[in-house]
FIMI-463617 format. One line per field, with one value per residue: residue in one letter; x, z, y of N, C-alpha, C in turn; residue number from 1. Coordinates in nm, 2 decimals. Layout:
// residues N
residuo = (A,...) $
nX = (X,...) $
nZ = (Z,...) $
nY = (Y,...) $
caX = (X,...) $
caZ = (Z,...) $
caY = (Y,...) $
cX = (X,...) $
cZ = (Z,...) $
cY = (Y,...) $
num = (NUM,...) $
END
This chain:
// residues 299
residuo = (X,X,X,X,X,X,X,X,X,X,X,X,X,X,X,X,X,X,X,X,X,X,X,X,X,X,X,X,X,X,X,X,X,X,X,X,X,X,X,X,X,X,X,X,X,X,X,X,X,X,X,X,X,X,X,X,X,X,X,X,X,X,X,X,X,X,X,X,X,X,X,X,X,X,X,X,X,X,X,X,X,X,X,X,X,X,X,X,X,X,X,X,X,X,X,X,X,X,X,X,X,X,X,X,X,X,X,X,X,X,X,X,X,X,X,X,X,X,X,X,X,X,X,X,X,X,X,X,X,X,X,X,X,X,X,X,X,X,X,X,X,X,X,X,X,X,X,X,X,X,X,X,X,X,X,X,X,X,X,X,X,X,X,X,X,X,X,X,X,X,X,X,X,X,X,X,X,X,X,X,X,X,X,X,X,X,X,X,X,X,X,X,X,X,X,X,X,X,X,X,X,X,X,X,X,X,X,X,X,X,X,X,X,X,X,X,X,X,X,X,X,X,X,X,X,X,X,X,X,X,X,X,X,X,X,X,X,X,X,X,X,X,X,X,X,X,X,X,X,X,X,X,X,X,X,X,X,X,X,X,X,X,X,X,X,X,X,X,X,X,X,X,X,X,X,X,X,X,X,X,X,X,X,X,X,X,X,X,X,X,X,X,X,X,X,X,X,X,X) $
nX = (-2.30,-2.61,-2.83,-2.82,-2.90,-2.66,-2.48,-2.19,-2.11,-1.82,-1.77,-1.67,-1.47,-1.44,-1.30,-1.16,-0.96,-0.95,-1.10,-1.06,-1.20,-1.15,-1.29,-1.27,-1.04,-0.76,-0.41,-0.44,-0.67,-0.83,-1.09,-1.31,-1.56,-1.88,-1.87,-1.72,-1.56,-1.59,-1.36,-1.16,-1.22,-1.14,-0.87,-0.77,-0.77,-0.64,-0.37,-0.36,-0.33,-0.09,-0.05,0.08,0.09,-0.01,-0.15,-0.39,-0.71,-0.91,-1.10,-1.14,-1.23,-1.49,-1.65,-1.94,-2.03,-2.12,-2.21,-2.25,-2.35,-2.29,-2.20,-2.17,-1.97,-1.79,-1.72,-1.42,-1.20,-0.87,-0.66,-0.40,-0.04,0.23,0.58,0.82,0.87,1.07,1.28,1.44,1.73,1.83,2.06,2.02,1.94,2.14,2.30,2.15,2.10,2.28,2.25,2.14,2.30,2.54,2.42,2.39,2.66,2.81,2.91,2.87,2.95,3.15,3.17,3.38,3.32,3.18,3.33,3.18,3.08,2.82,2.85,2.88,2.60,2.47,2.48,2.28,2.11,2.15,1.95,1.74,1.55,1.24,1.24,1.14,1.05,1.15,1.31,1.22,1.15,1.42,1.73,2.03,2.26,2.34,2.60,2.80,2.73,2.60,2.35,2.08,1.78,1.51,1.32,1.23,1.07,1.02,0.80,0.55,0.28,-0.06,-0.29,-0.60,-0.74,-0.98,-1.14,-1.33,-1.41,-1.42,-1.57,-1.78,-1.79,-1.96,-1.86,-1.95,-1.86,-1.97,-1.99,-2.01,-1.81,-1.66,-1.42,-1.24,-1.34,-1.25,-0.96,-0.92,-1.02,-0.83,-0.59,-0.65,-0.64,-0.36,-0.20,0.02,0.11,0.15,-0.18,-0.45,-0.72,-0.80,-0.63,-0.29,-0.23,-0.44,-0.49,-0.63,-0.82,-0.84,-1.05,-1.04,-1.15,-1.45,-1.60,-1.75,-2.05,-2.34,-2.57,-2.73,-2.63,-2.81,-2.97,-2.76,-2.72,-2.93,-2.94,-2.75,-2.62,-2.57,-2.24,-1.99,-1.89,-2.06,-2.19,-1.98,-1.65,-1.54,-1.79,-2.12,-2.35,-2.67,-3.01,-3.19,-3.05,-2.99,-3.21,-3.14,-3.20,-2.99,-2.84,-2.76,-2.58,-2.60,-2.43,-2.56,-2.61,-2.70,-2.82,-3.09,-3.44,-3.43,-3.16,-2.82,-2.55,-2.20,-1.85,-1.66,-1.58,-1.32,-1.06,-0.82,-0.53,-0.25,0.07,-0.04,-0.29,-0.48,-0.72,-1.10,-1.44,-1.81,-2.03,-2.35,-2.55,-2.78,-2.96,-3.04,-3.24,-3.21,-3.34,-3.26,-3.26,-3.45,-3.34,-3.08,-2.73,-2.47,-2.14,-1.83,-1.52,-1.22,-1.19) $
nZ = (-0.84,-0.63,-0.40,-0.12,0.21,0.31,0.26,0.38,0.51,0.50,0.72,0.66,0.79,0.67,0.73,0.80,0.79,0.52,0.20,-0.10,-0.39,-0.70,-1.02,-1.30,-1.34,-1.40,-1.43,-1.44,-1.38,-1.08,-1.00,-0.74,-0.66,-0.52,-0.30,-0.16,-0.41,-0.59,-0.72,-0.58,-0.31,-0.35,-0.43,-0.20,-0.01,-0.18,-0.15,0.13,0.14,0.02,-0.25,-0.55,-0.82,-1.09,-1.02,-1.04,-0.97,-0.90,-0.65,-0.51,-0.67,-0.72,-0.50,-0.36,-0.38,-0.13,0.02,0.27,0.35,0.61,0.67,0.45,0.39,0.30,-0.02,-0.12,-0.27,-0.39,-0.48,-0.67,-0.74,-0.92,-0.92,-1.06,-0.97,-0.67,-0.51,-0.28,-0.33,-0.39,-0.33,-0.49,-0.68,-0.81,-0.87,-1.09,-1.29,-1.47,-1.57,-1.38,-1.19,-1.30,-1.29,-1.03,-0.91,-1.07,-1.06,-1.18,-1.13,-0.87,-0.56,-0.27,0.05,0.32,0.61,0.87,0.79,0.80,0.88,0.59,0.40,0.44,0.25,-0.02,0.05,-0.15,-0.39,-0.65,-0.93,-1.08,-1.18,-1.24,-0.97,-0.96,-1.12,-1.42,-1.61,-1.58,-1.78,-1.94,-2.06,-2.40,-2.48,-2.23,-2.08,-1.84,-1.58,-1.68,-1.69,-1.90,-1.95,-1.87,-1.68,-1.66,-1.56,-1.32,-1.29,-1.31,-1.11,-1.02,-0.78,-0.60,-0.27,-0.03,0.27,0.62,0.62,0.64,0.59,0.56,0.47,0.29,0.19,0.05,0.03,-0.01,0.09,0.40,0.49,0.32,0.37,0.63,0.58,0.45,0.62,0.83,0.71,0.66,0.92,0.97,0.75,0.47,0.31,0.29,0.36,0.17,0.16,-0.10,-0.21,-0.15,0.00,0.19,0.48,0.65,0.95,1.27,1.34,1.06,0.97,1.07,1.15,1.08,0.95,0.91,0.62,0.38,0.22,0.23,0.43,0.63,0.64,0.72,0.99,1.16,1.35,1.30,1.23,1.48,1.42,1.27,1.30,1.34,1.41,1.76,1.84,2.02,1.93,1.90,2.04,1.83,1.61,1.58,1.42,1.17,0.80,0.64,0.29,0.07,-0.17,-0.34,-0.51,-0.78,-0.93,-1.21,-1.46,-1.34,-1.32,-1.24,-1.15,-1.15,-1.42,-1.33,-1.40,-1.22,-1.17,-1.09,-1.32,-1.37,-1.18,-1.25,-1.34,-1.50,-1.44,-1.48,-1.58,-1.62,-1.58,-1.63,-1.40,-1.23,-1.00,-0.73,-0.56,-0.22,0.04,0.37,0.67,0.98,1.19,1.51,1.72,1.62,1.60,1.79,1.83,1.90,1.85,1.77,1.70) $
nY = (-1.67,-1.70,-1.52,-1.68,-1.83,-1.93,-1.74,-1.54,-1.21,-0.98,-0.73,-0.41,-0.10,0.21,0.47,0.83,1.09,1.18,1.07,0.90,0.80,0.72,0.75,0.79,0.97,1.15,1.27,1.55,1.63,1.46,1.30,1.18,0.94,0.94,0.76,0.49,0.25,-0.06,-0.15,-0.01,-0.09,-0.38,-0.36,-0.25,-0.50,-0.68,-0.55,-0.59,-0.85,-0.88,-0.93,-0.96,-0.73,-0.81,-1.02,-1.26,-1.21,-1.38,-1.50,-1.30,-1.10,-1.21,-1.18,-1.04,-0.66,-0.41,-0.11,0.11,0.41,0.56,0.83,1.05,1.26,1.53,1.68,1.78,2.02,2.03,2.26,2.23,2.22,2.13,2.13,2.38,2.72,2.80,2.59,2.37,2.25,1.92,1.63,1.44,1.54,1.66,1.45,1.32,1.50,1.67,1.93,2.08,2.05,2.20,2.46,2.53,2.50,2.67,3.01,3.31,3.54,3.59,3.68,3.81,3.65,3.83,4.00,3.90,3.68,3.42,3.07,2.84,2.71,2.40,2.10,2.11,2.32,2.50,2.70,2.70,2.90,2.88,2.60,2.26,2.07,1.80,1.54,1.36,1.07,0.96,0.89,0.77,0.95,1.00,1.07,1.14,0.94,0.97,1.00,1.15,1.38,1.32,1.48,1.81,2.01,2.35,2.51,2.53,2.29,2.25,2.09,1.95,1.80,1.58,1.53,1.33,1.43,1.37,1.14,0.82,0.49,0.19,-0.12,-0.41,-0.74,-1.01,-1.35,-1.70,-1.88,-1.88,-1.92,-1.77,-1.50,-1.48,-1.52,-1.27,-1.07,-1.10,-1.02,-0.73,-0.60,-0.72,-0.62,-0.68,-0.49,-0.11,0.04,0.24,0.48,0.48,0.69,0.76,0.96,0.95,0.78,0.50,0.53,0.37,0.05,-0.16,-0.43,-0.54,-0.77,-1.08,-1.20,-1.39,-1.40,-1.18,-0.90,-0.67,-0.74,-0.73,-0.49,-0.36,-0.49,-0.39,-0.13,0.23,0.35,0.44,0.66,0.82,1.05,1.22,1.28,1.18,1.23,1.11,0.85,0.98,0.92,1.03,1.04,0.78,0.70,0.78,0.71,0.60,0.59,0.30,0.10,-0.16,-0.44,-0.58,-0.91,-0.91,-0.74,-0.58,-0.42,-0.08,-0.10,0.05,0.09,0.05,0.10,-0.04,-0.29,-0.50,-0.63,-0.67,-0.57,-0.32,-0.17,0.03,0.11,-0.08,-0.31,-0.28,-0.36,-0.37,-0.35,-0.41,-0.21,-0.15,0.08,0.17,0.27,0.26,0.14,0.08,-0.18,-0.16,-0.32,-0.37,-0.43,-0.32,-0.14,-0.24,-0.08,0.02,0.35) $
caX = (-2.36,-2.74,-2.83,-2.90,-2.91,-2.54,-2.38,-2.14,-2.08,-1.72,-1.79,-1.52,-1.52,-1.37,-1.32,-1.03,-0.97,-0.99,-1.10,-1.06,-1.24,-1.14,-1.36,-1.21,-0.94,-0.64,-0.33,-0.44,-0.82,-0.85,-1.19,-1.36,-1.68,-1.94,-1.86,-1.61,-1.58,-1.56,-1.23,-1.07,-1.18,-1.05,-0.73,-0.73,-0.80,-0.52,-0.25,-0.33,-0.28,0.04,-0.07,0.16,-0.02,-0.04,-0.18,-0.50,-0.78,-0.98,-1.25,-1.15,-1.31,-1.61,-1.70,-2.07,-1.99,-2.23,-2.16,-2.36,-2.30,-2.30,-2.12,-2.12,-1.89,-1.79,-1.65,-1.32,-1.11,-0.73,-0.61,-0.26,0.06,0.34,0.69,0.82,0.90,1.18,1.28,1.56,1.82,1.87,2.18,1.97,1.89,2.25,2.35,2.04,2.08,2.40,2.25,2.10,2.48,2.63,2.37,2.41,2.79,2.88,2.86,2.94,3.02,3.20,3.21,3.42,3.25,3.20,3.38,3.09,2.98,2.82,2.90,2.82,2.51,2.52,2.45,2.12,2.07,2.12,1.80,1.72,1.42,1.16,1.26,1.07,1.11,1.19,1.34,1.13,1.23,1.59,1.79,2.17,2.31,2.41,2.77,2.86,2.68,2.56,2.21,1.99,1.64,1.49,1.19,1.26,0.96,1.05,0.70,0.45,0.16,-0.16,-0.39,-0.71,-0.75,-1.07,-1.16,-1.43,-1.36,-1.48,-1.68,-1.76,-1.92,-1.98,-1.87,-1.99,-1.82,-2.05,-1.95,-2.03,-1.65,-1.63,-1.28,-1.22,-1.34,-1.16,-0.86,-0.92,-1.03,-0.69,-0.52,-0.66,-0.55,-0.23,-0.15,0.14,0.15,0.05,-0.33,-0.51,-0.84,-0.82,-0.46,-0.16,-0.28,-0.56,-0.45,-0.74,-0.81,-0.91,-1.05,-1.09,-1.23,-1.53,-1.69,-1.80,-2.19,-2.42,-2.68,-2.73,-2.57,-2.91,-3.00,-2.68,-2.71,-3.06,-2.93,-2.64,-2.61,-2.48,-2.11,-1.98,-1.82,-2.16,-2.22,-1.90,-1.52,-1.57,-1.96,-2.19,-2.49,-2.79,-3.12,-3.26,-2.90,-3.01,-3.34,-3.13,-3.22,-2.86,-2.85,-2.68,-2.56,-2.55,-2.41,-2.68,-2.56,-2.72,-2.89,-3.25,-3.48,-3.36,-2.99,-2.76,-2.41,-2.07,-1.74,-1.54,-1.57,-1.17,-1.03,-0.68,-0.47,-0.12,0.13,-0.09,-0.40,-0.53,-0.86,-1.21,-1.56,-1.93,-2.10,-2.45,-2.61,-2.90,-2.97,-3.16,-3.28,-3.18,-3.40,-3.21,-3.38,-3.46,-3.26,-2.94,-2.62,-2.39,-2.02,-1.69,-1.42,-1.13,-1.21) $
caZ = (-0.72,-0.60,-0.27,-0.04,0.34,0.36,0.25,0.49,0.47,0.60,0.74,0.66,0.83,0.61,0.78,0.78,0.78,0.39,0.12,-0.26,-0.47,-0.85,-1.14,-1.44,-1.28,-1.48,-1.36,-1.41,-1.27,-1.02,-0.94,-0.65,-0.64,-0.37,-0.20,-0.22,-0.54,-0.58,-0.74,-0.45,-0.20,-0.37,-0.44,-0.07,0.02,-0.25,-0.10,0.26,0.14,-0.02,-0.38,-0.67,-0.92,-1.20,-0.97,-1.09,-0.84,-0.86,-0.58,-0.46,-0.79,-0.74,-0.41,-0.41,-0.28,-0.09,0.07,0.34,0.37,0.74,0.71,0.33,0.39,0.23,-0.12,-0.09,-0.34,-0.36,-0.58,-0.65,-0.83,-0.90,-0.98,-1.11,-0.88,-0.61,-0.43,-0.20,-0.42,-0.33,-0.35,-0.60,-0.84,-0.88,-0.93,-1.18,-1.38,-1.52,-1.60,-1.24,-1.11,-1.36,-1.22,-0.86,-0.87,-1.11,-1.01,-1.28,-1.08,-0.74,-0.46,-0.16,0.17,0.41,0.73,0.94,0.70,0.85,0.84,0.46,0.43,0.45,0.13,-0.03,0.08,-0.25,-0.44,-0.79,-0.96,-1.18,-1.21,-1.22,-0.85,-0.96,-1.25,-1.49,-1.70,-1.61,-1.88,-1.97,-2.16,-2.52,-2.48,-2.11,-1.98,-1.70,-1.59,-1.69,-1.70,-2.03,-1.96,-1.74,-1.70,-1.60,-1.52,-1.28,-1.37,-1.19,-1.12,-0.93,-0.70,-0.50,-0.17,0.07,0.40,0.78,0.56,0.71,0.52,0.60,0.36,0.29,0.09,0.06,-0.01,0.05,0.18,0.49,0.54,0.23,0.42,0.72,0.55,0.44,0.76,0.90,0.62,0.69,1.05,0.98,0.63,0.44,0.27,0.34,0.30,0.18,0.13,-0.25,-0.26,-0.06,0.08,0.25,0.54,0.73,1.09,1.35,1.27,0.92,0.92,1.21,1.18,0.96,0.99,0.80,0.60,0.26,0.23,0.26,0.56,0.75,0.65,0.82,1.14,1.23,1.37,1.23,1.27,1.58,1.35,1.16,1.35,1.35,1.51,1.88,1.91,2.01,1.85,2.00,2.02,1.70,1.53,1.54,1.37,1.04,0.73,0.52,0.14,0.06,-0.29,-0.34,-0.62,-0.86,-1.04,-1.37,-1.50,-1.31,-1.35,-1.12,-1.14,-1.26,-1.42,-1.28,-1.43,-1.13,-1.17,-1.16,-1.39,-1.31,-1.16,-1.28,-1.33,-1.55,-1.36,-1.45,-1.63,-1.54,-1.67,-1.58,-1.32,-1.20,-0.85,-0.68,-0.47,-0.12,0.19,0.49,0.78,1.07,1.29,1.65,1.80,1.55,1.69,1.83,1.79,2.01,1.76,1.77,1.59) $
caY = (-1.70,-1.62,-1.51,-1.77,-1.82,-1.97,-1.62,-1.45,-1.10,-0.93,-0.58,-0.34,0.01,0.29,0.62,0.86,1.25,1.21,0.95,0.94,0.69,0.77,0.66,0.85,1.05,1.16,1.35,1.69,1.64,1.36,1.28,1.09,0.92,0.98,0.67,0.37,0.18,-0.20,-0.17,0.05,-0.20,-0.52,-0.31,-0.25,-0.64,-0.75,-0.52,-0.62,-0.99,-0.88,-1.00,-0.88,-0.64,-0.87,-1.15,-1.28,-1.15,-1.49,-1.51,-1.16,-1.00,-1.26,-1.12,-0.94,-0.59,-0.32,0.01,0.20,0.56,0.63,0.95,1.07,1.33,1.65,1.69,1.88,2.00,2.05,2.30,2.14,2.27,2.06,2.17,2.51,2.78,2.79,2.46,2.32,2.15,1.77,1.56,1.33,1.62,1.69,1.32,1.27,1.61,1.77,2.07,2.15,2.07,2.35,2.58,2.55,2.52,2.82,3.17,3.40,3.69,3.54,3.79,3.76,3.67,3.95,3.94,3.86,3.58,3.30,2.92,2.81,2.65,2.27,2.06,2.08,2.44,2.58,2.70,2.72,2.95,2.85,2.46,2.18,2.03,1.67,1.49,1.26,0.98,0.95,0.83,0.78,1.06,0.93,1.12,1.12,0.80,1.05,0.99,1.28,1.37,1.34,1.57,1.90,2.12,2.49,2.56,2.44,2.21,2.29,1.99,1.95,1.68,1.58,1.41,1.32,1.48,1.35,1.04,0.70,0.40,0.05,-0.16,-0.53,-0.83,-1.13,-1.45,-1.82,-1.92,-1.81,-1.91,-1.67,-1.39,-1.47,-1.45,-1.11,-0.99,-1.10,-0.92,-0.61,-0.59,-0.74,-0.60,-0.68,-0.36,0.00,0.03,0.32,0.48,0.51,0.74,0.77,1.08,0.91,0.68,0.48,0.52,0.28,-0.08,-0.19,-0.55,-0.55,-0.87,-1.13,-1.24,-1.45,-1.35,-1.12,-0.74,-0.58,-0.78,-0.71,-0.32,-0.35,-0.53,-0.31,0.03,0.33,0.36,0.55,0.80,0.87,1.17,1.29,1.25,1.21,1.23,1.00,0.85,1.04,0.84,1.05,0.97,0.62,0.66,0.80,0.62,0.60,0.52,0.17,0.05,-0.32,-0.49,-0.70,-1.01,-0.87,-0.58,-0.59,-0.28,0.00,-0.12,0.12,0.04,0.14,0.08,-0.06,-0.42,-0.51,-0.74,-0.69,-0.41,-0.33,-0.05,0.14,0.15,-0.19,-0.30,-0.27,-0.40,-0.31,-0.41,-0.33,-0.18,-0.10,0.17,0.14,0.35,0.15,0.12,0.01,-0.22,-0.13,-0.44,-0.37,-0.48,-0.20,-0.15,-0.24,-0.07,0.14,0.49) $
cX = (-2.49,-2.74,-2.92,-2.87,-2.74,-2.42,-2.34,-2.09,-1.92,-1.77,-1.67,-1.58,-1.40,-1.37,-1.18,-1.06,-1.01,-0.98,-1.09,-1.08,-1.25,-1.21,-1.28,-1.12,-0.81,-0.56,-0.37,-0.56,-0.84,-0.97,-1.24,-1.53,-1.75,-1.92,-1.74,-1.68,-1.55,-1.41,-1.12,-1.11,-1.12,-0.92,-0.66,-0.73,-0.67,-0.40,-0.27,-0.28,-0.17,0.05,0.03,0.03,-0.07,-0.13,-0.32,-0.61,-0.86,-1.11,-1.25,-1.28,-1.49,-1.70,-1.81,-2.05,-2.12,-2.14,-2.27,-2.31,-2.35,-2.30,-2.09,-2.00,-1.92,-1.67,-1.53,-1.21,-0.98,-0.70,-0.46,-0.17,0.17,0.47,0.72,0.88,1.07,1.18,1.43,1.64,1.85,1.98,2.16,1.92,2.02,2.33,2.29,2.05,2.19,2.38,2.18,2.24,2.52,2.55,2.39,2.54,2.84,2.80,2.93,2.99,3.04,3.21,3.27,3.33,3.28,3.26,3.30,3.00,2.95,2.84,2.81,2.70,2.55,2.48,2.31,2.08,2.04,1.99,1.82,1.58,1.38,1.22,1.21,1.14,1.15,1.21,1.23,1.17,1.36,1.65,1.94,2.18,2.39,2.57,2.85,2.82,2.61,2.44,2.15,1.86,1.61,1.37,1.23,1.14,1.00,0.93,0.61,0.33,0.07,-0.26,-0.50,-0.72,-0.88,-1.10,-1.29,-1.36,-1.46,-1.60,-1.64,-1.85,-1.86,-1.99,-1.90,-1.95,-1.89,-2.01,-1.98,-1.91,-1.62,-1.48,-1.22,-1.21,-1.25,-1.01,-0.81,-0.93,-0.89,-0.60,-0.54,-0.62,-0.41,-0.18,0.01,0.19,0.07,-0.09,-0.35,-0.64,-0.86,-0.69,-0.39,-0.17,-0.39,-0.55,-0.59,-0.71,-0.90,-0.91,-1.08,-1.20,-1.29,-1.61,-1.75,-1.95,-2.25,-2.55,-2.65,-2.65,-2.70,-2.95,-2.91,-2.67,-2.82,-3.02,-2.81,-2.64,-2.57,-2.34,-2.11,-1.93,-1.95,-2.22,-2.11,-1.77,-1.55,-1.71,-2.03,-2.33,-2.61,-2.91,-3.21,-3.16,-2.95,-3.10,-3.30,-3.12,-3.08,-2.90,-2.74,-2.67,-2.51,-2.57,-2.51,-2.58,-2.58,-2.80,-3.07,-3.29,-3.44,-3.24,-2.93,-2.60,-2.29,-1.93,-1.64,-1.52,-1.42,-1.16,-0.91,-0.61,-0.33,-0.09,0.04,-0.24,-0.49,-0.65,-0.98,-1.33,-1.66,-1.96,-2.25,-2.47,-2.73,-2.90,-3.10,-3.13,-3.31,-3.26,-3.33,-3.30,-3.37,-3.34,-3.12,-2.85,-2.55,-2.25,-1.94,-1.58,-1.34,-1.16,-1.07) $
cZ = (-0.66,-0.45,-0.19,0.09,0.41,0.34,0.38,0.42,0.56,0.58,0.73,0.70,0.75,0.63,0.81,0.76,0.61,0.33,-0.02,-0.32,-0.62,-0.94,-1.28,-1.42,-1.37,-1.40,-1.33,-1.32,-1.20,-0.94,-0.80,-0.68,-0.50,-0.27,-0.25,-0.33,-0.49,-0.61,-0.64,-0.36,-0.22,-0.40,-0.30,-0.01,-0.05,-0.18,0.05,0.25,0.06,-0.15,-0.48,-0.78,-1.04,-1.16,-1.04,-0.97,-0.82,-0.78,-0.53,-0.55,-0.78,-0.60,-0.42,-0.27,-0.27,-0.04,0.11,0.38,0.51,0.73,0.54,0.30,0.30,0.12,-0.10,-0.20,-0.35,-0.47,-0.59,-0.77,-0.80,-0.98,-0.97,-0.97,-0.80,-0.49,-0.36,-0.31,-0.33,-0.36,-0.48,-0.71,-0.91,-0.95,-1.06,-1.30,-1.37,-1.51,-1.45,-1.16,-1.16,-1.26,-1.09,-0.82,-0.97,-1.08,-1.10,-1.24,-0.92,-0.68,-0.34,-0.06,0.25,0.53,0.81,0.87,0.76,0.81,0.69,0.51,0.40,0.29,0.11,0.00,-0.03,-0.30,-0.57,-0.81,-1.08,-1.26,-1.17,-1.12,-0.89,-1.08,-1.30,-1.59,-1.71,-1.70,-1.88,-2.08,-2.27,-2.49,-2.37,-2.04,-1.84,-1.69,-1.58,-1.70,-1.84,-2.05,-1.83,-1.77,-1.63,-1.54,-1.43,-1.33,-1.26,-1.24,-1.00,-0.89,-0.57,-0.43,-0.12,0.20,0.51,0.69,0.63,0.65,0.59,0.50,0.37,0.19,0.10,-0.02,0.05,0.12,0.26,0.54,0.44,0.31,0.58,0.69,0.53,0.53,0.82,0.86,0.64,0.82,1.08,0.83,0.60,0.34,0.32,0.30,0.28,0.13,0.00,-0.28,-0.12,0.05,0.20,0.35,0.61,0.88,1.15,1.31,1.18,0.92,1.07,1.23,1.05,1.02,0.87,0.75,0.43,0.31,0.28,0.42,0.69,0.75,0.76,0.97,1.20,1.24,1.28,1.29,1.37,1.53,1.27,1.18,1.39,1.44,1.68,1.96,1.91,1.97,1.97,1.94,1.87,1.59,1.49,1.45,1.18,0.93,0.60,0.39,0.16,-0.09,-0.26,-0.47,-0.67,-0.95,-1.20,-1.36,-1.47,-1.34,-1.19,-1.08,-1.24,-1.30,-1.37,-1.34,-1.36,-1.10,-1.19,-1.21,-1.35,-1.29,-1.22,-1.27,-1.40,-1.53,-1.35,-1.53,-1.56,-1.61,-1.59,-1.48,-1.28,-1.03,-0.83,-0.60,-0.34,-0.02,0.28,0.60,0.86,1.14,1.47,1.72,1.71,1.63,1.69,1.78,1.91,1.92,1.82,1.69,1.53) $
cY = (-1.64,-1.59,-1.62,-1.77,-1.86,-1.90,-1.59,-1.32,-1.04,-0.78,-0.51,-0.21,0.12,0.44,0.68,1.00,1.27,1.08,1.00,0.81,0.71,0.67,0.67,0.95,1.03,1.24,1.49,1.70,1.49,1.35,1.16,1.08,0.94,0.86,0.55,0.32,0.04,-0.22,-0.13,-0.06,-0.36,-0.50,-0.31,-0.38,-0.71,-0.69,-0.55,-0.78,-1.01,-0.97,-0.92,-0.80,-0.70,-1.00,-1.18,-1.24,-1.28,-1.45,-1.38,-1.06,-1.06,-1.21,-1.01,-0.81,-0.49,-0.23,0.08,0.32,0.63,0.79,0.99,1.16,1.44,1.68,1.80,1.87,2.08,2.11,2.29,2.19,2.16,2.11,2.32,2.60,2.78,2.69,2.46,2.21,2.03,1.74,1.48,1.41,1.63,1.58,1.29,1.37,1.69,1.92,2.13,2.16,2.18,2.46,2.59,2.55,2.64,2.93,3.23,3.50,3.65,3.67,3.76,3.76,3.77,3.89,3.87,3.75,3.46,3.18,2.89,2.71,2.50,2.22,2.03,2.20,2.51,2.61,2.75,2.81,2.89,2.72,2.35,2.09,1.90,1.57,1.36,1.19,0.99,0.84,0.86,0.88,0.99,0.95,1.10,0.98,0.86,1.02,1.15,1.27,1.39,1.43,1.66,2.01,2.26,2.56,2.46,2.37,2.23,2.16,1.97,1.82,1.68,1.47,1.40,1.33,1.44,1.22,0.92,0.62,0.28,-0.02,-0.32,-0.63,-0.95,-1.22,-1.58,-1.88,-1.83,-1.78,-1.82,-1.52,-1.35,-1.43,-1.34,-1.01,-1.00,-1.01,-0.78,-0.55,-0.62,-0.74,-0.61,-0.57,-0.23,0.00,0.21,0.36,0.55,0.59,0.74,0.86,1.06,0.76,0.65,0.50,0.45,0.15,-0.10,-0.29,-0.56,-0.63,-0.94,-1.20,-1.28,-1.37,-1.26,-0.97,-0.67,-0.61,-0.75,-0.57,-0.30,-0.39,-0.47,-0.17,0.08,0.31,0.45,0.69,0.87,1.01,1.29,1.26,1.28,1.24,1.12,0.98,0.89,0.93,0.89,1.01,0.84,0.57,0.76,0.68,0.64,0.52,0.41,0.14,-0.07,-0.37,-0.61,-0.80,-0.99,-0.76,-0.58,-0.43,-0.22,0.00,-0.06,0.05,0.12,0.04,0.07,-0.20,-0.45,-0.64,-0.80,-0.55,-0.44,-0.18,0.05,0.17,0.00,-0.22,-0.31,-0.33,-0.33,-0.40,-0.36,-0.34,-0.13,0.00,0.17,0.24,0.27,0.20,0.04,-0.03,-0.18,-0.22,-0.44,-0.38,-0.35,-0.24,-0.16,-0.19,0.03,0.21,0.53) $
num = (1,2,3,4,5,6,7,8,9,10,11,12,13,14,15,16,17,18,19,20,21,22,23,24,25,26,27,28,29,30,31,32,33,34,35,36,37,38,39,40,41,42,43,44,45,46,47,48,49,50,51,52,53,54,55,56,57,58,59,60,61,62,63,64,65,66,67,68,69,70,71,72,73,74,75,76,77,78,79,80,81,82,83,84,85,86,87,88,89,90,91,92,93,94,95,96,97,98,99,100,101,102,103,104,105,106,107,108,109,110,111,112,113,114,115,116,117,118,119,120,121,122,123,124,125,126,127,128,129,130,131,132,133,134,135,136,137,138,139,140,141,142,143,144,145,146,147,148,149,150,151,152,153,154,155,156,157,158,159,160,161,162,163,164,165,166,167,168,169,170,171,172,173,174,175,176,177,178,179,180,181,182,183,184,185,186,187,188,189,190,191,192,193,194,195,196,197,198,199,200,201,202,203,204,205,206,207,208,209,210,211,212,213,214,215,216,217,218,219,220,221,222,223,224,225,226,227,228,229,230,231,232,233,234,235,236,237,238,239,240,241,242,243,244,245,246,247,248,249,250,251,252,253,254,255,256,257,258,259,260,261,262,263,264,265,266,267,268,269,270,271,272,273,274,275,276,277,278,279,280,281,282,283,284,285,286,287,288,289,290,291,292,293,294,295,296,297,298,299) $
END
């Protein structure tokens, strides 16, 4: 699709305490890109529409993508441990793992309770030391048929997770079919599934879909004011702040001079993370017009 005057742009506001837009993250180290990815935004739209993971993306993936960093945010590192140590025993742990059940219910040296003993702890109050806190890969035991954990770790796993704190982005999805953009906009405000800014720990705040306007991505970015979030939560945009020239990254339909590749073009989503291909984008310093449109949105 070429840049024509009959294109429309759906504007999406992505703001919240935390965002995380992974590019090449794995379990032990989960990265975040400096801005929302096309894969992450199309996944957000697909979830809002209630599409199954294996559903062909069709026109969703064909939409031209752009993002303006009104408030780039601050990189935030979470030193994260999983499992190990001491944890409350839960009913499901006893049901799914007979080893835990035996450890929790067998006392090699039982002692009589003192006269002033308190009431017994409620079920789930027992604790185990140095045991992974959640069963993984539950299977049926070959001898007893009981459900057990096929992989039990007794030591914690250390992971590193990166986020963007207090960021606010104006994202544009450009397409010639306004009806398609209207369906996506409605779904973002009345989603069929829970929505996240990249990961489940990152819920969005306020309005998401904030308008559909004619024009190209660059034109729309130049004719709309900075988001109210641009100078921080609860702050008003001052006259000097309105002259900030934010960076924007706009998808290019082909590898032009100055365009860089990014492997975040969604091909299909799936339980294993899906497949992606290369796309191209150019970076622009945006000068916002003096007559730029303001916002009437819920933060």
